[in-house]
N, C-alpha and C positions, 0 to 999 in steps of 0.2 A: 551597519551593512549597507554601505553606499554603492550605488550604481549610477552611471550617467543616464540621463533621460533618453538618449538615443539607443541604448542597449536593449535588445529584445529580451523580454521576460521569459523565463522558463515556464512551460505550461504543464500543470498537474491536473489529472483527472481524479476527482474525489468521489469515491463510491460509498454510499451510506449503508447502514446495517439493516437487518431483517425487519420488515414492516415499519420502516420509518420513511424518511424522504431526504432529498438533497438539501432542502432548506434546514432540516433538523440537524444534519451533519455540519452544516455551516454554523449553526448555533453552537453545536458541541465544541468545535475547535475554536470558537470565539473565547473560550476559557484561557487560551494561550496568548502570550504576548503578541499582539498583531504585527509588530515590527518584524517578527521572524520570517513570515511569509509575504511581507509587503512587496517584495520584488519578484514574486512569482504570480503567475496568472492561474487562479484556481477555478475550475469548472465543476459544478455540483449538479449532475443530472439526476433525475428520478429513476427508480428501478423500472424494469420492463413491464412488470405485472402489478395490478392493484393488489393490496394486501388481501390474502385469502382467509383471514381470520382476525381475531382481536389483536390490536397493537398495544404493547406495553406502555406506550407514551400517550395513550388516550387520556384526555383531561389535563395533560401537561403541555402538549404541543398540538396545534390544530391539524386536522387531516387536510388533504388525502395522504394515505400511507401506501408504500410500495414494497415489493420484494423482487429480488433478482431472479430467483429460481426457487423450487421447492425440494424437499429432501425427507428421507425417512428418519426415524429416531436414532439410528446408528450412524447417520451421515455417510452411508455407503451407496445409497441409491438416490438418484436425482431426477427431477421432472423439469422439463423446459430449460435445462442447462445449455444445450446446443443452441436453442433459440436465443438465449441470453448472450452467449458468446458471439453469435452472428450479429446481433443488434449492436453490441459494444464495438465490434470490429468496424462495423459500418459507421458508427458514431465517431470513433477515433479517426477513421479515414477522412470523413467529411468535415469534422470540426477541428482536426489536428493540423499539423502533427503535435503530439504531446511528448513531453520529456519524461514523464513518470506518473506514478499513482500515489494517492493517499486513500486509505480505506479503513473502515471500522467494521470488525466482526465479519459478517457475510461479505461486505464490500472489500475487506482486506484479503479474505480467502480467495475471492474471485480475482482480485488484482494480481496476487501472487501466481495464480494459475495462468493468467494471460502473459505474465512475464516469462514464466517457464515455457509456455507454448511458443512464444515468439523466439526465444533462444534456440528452440529445437526446430524452428522453421515450419511449425504447424499453422500458425496464424500470422497475419500482418507482415508478410514477407517484404512488401514494398514500403512499409513504414520504417522510419529511422529507428535504430535500437533505442530502447528506453534506458534512462540513466539513473533513475532514483525511485525509491519506494518508501513510504511512511506507513507502517502497519500498526494498528491499534487493535489488540485482541484478535489477531488473525490466526488461521490454522491451515493445515493441508487438507486437500480432499483425501478421502480414504478408499476410494475405488482403485484397485491395483492397475486397471487399464489406463487410468488418468495419471496415477503416480509414476508409472513406468516411463511416461513421456515428460510430464511437466517438471518432475524433480530428478530426472535421470542424471543430470550434471549440476554442479554448483552454479547457481544463478549469479552471474557477475554484474549485478546492479547494486549501486550504493544504497544501502537500506538502513533504516532505523526502526526498531521494534519496541513498542510500549507493552510491558508485561506487568499485570497487576497481581499482587500477592494473594488477593482474595478472589481473583477471577476464576470462574469455573472452566475457562479455557486456558488456564495458565500453562499446563503441560503441553497442550497442542500449540500454543504460541511459542514456547521454547523450541519445540520441534520444527516449526516453520522457520525460525531464525537460523537453524542449522543448515537450511537449504540455500542460504545466501553466503556470498564471499565476504568475509570480514564485517559481519553485521554490527552496528552499534545498538546495544540493548540498554534501554532506559527503564528501570524498575520503579514501580510506585506501590504504595500500600493499599490502593483501592481495589474495587472489583471490576465487573464487566462494564466498563464505561470509558469514555474519553476523559482522562484524568486532568484535574487541575495540577499544574506543575509547580514544584518548589523552585527556589532560585537556582539550585544546582542543576536540576533537570532542564530548566529553561535555558541555561547557558550551554548545556550539552547540545540541545537541539539547535540553538542559535549558531554555535560553532560548526555543527554538521551542515546546516543550510548555507552558511556563509562560505564554507570551503567548497561546496558543490558549485555555488554561483561563481566563485572566483576561478575555479578549475574550468568551468564551462566557458567563461569569457576568454580565458587563455586559449582554449581549443578553437573558439570561433575566430580569434585573431590570427592563429597560425594556420595558414591555408592547407597545410599537409596533414593536419591532425583530424582524426575522426573517432568518436567514441563507438565502440562495438560492444554492446552488452556490458558496459561499465569499464572496458579496457580501452587503452589508447592504441590506435593504429598509426604507425609512423613509417616514413621512408627509411630505407636501410642506412642512409647516410646521416640520419638524424638521431639524436640521443633521445631515448624515450623519457618523457617527463615523469616526475614523481607522481605516484598514484595518490588519490585522496586518502589521508590517514584517518582511520576511525578508532576510537577507544573501544576496545572489545571487552564486553563482560561475558566471559565464556559460560555458555549454558547448553550442556549436552542433554537433550531431552531423553527420557527413558520411556520407551513404549511399553505399556502394560498389556496390550492386546485386547483390552476391553473396549467395546463400542462406546462412543461418547454420545450421550443423549443431549442433543442440542436444545437447551431451554430457549423457548421463544420469548425472551424477555430482554429488556434493556434497562440498566440502572441509570437513572437520570439524577444529576445533581442540579437542583434548581438554582438559577442564577440569583 
């Protein structure tokens, strides 16, 4: 994945899971081949609020631990969500611009919300449209007042979704993937964790990242091209370039209508 030194790196905001930390997420994705994201600038902030209870990584990774917001057992009522959104919008505005998100669990769920909200003009109206999203064990919010806005239309951001066969958020992760245009789905046999990747999954992720980098560099070099929520905007006289192709593993989530009790735990694979 070669890029010239004078090319600007694409910047990704990486949001950690519930009651962990930015540095823990950084360790989690260190399981992946480091060359995949070596040409991206990754930012790992800590959550807005100190952990309000026991962290499942105590004794495995040092504190402090953080959470982005709080929720009830059915994940339909949220506390401090608006404060969290305001904080992240300010962070993105002052530290950005960012090209996309990478998130695990609560961080992935929150990232998808911000992508949907921006596409609908609810937040970050003056920030450039986001271009990419890496979701690991993400899910949708379940409050109808949020869903009716964030997932109203297909989110046209290039996305890759890691879905574990033993993850208790497997079905919600499948459902989240359907909210995106042509999502790349990478399945793994593990549970609620950032998975170690086999050779096939590593090459899928590498090809996805390489294609996005290549596409972005072409856009930057063509003065009249601009990404708008994952789509290319061109002058009428120009031919629209080919969109980034993703291998699609079709996954149509079946909603069972039963409230999902979010277990406040993180499976950790020790290095």
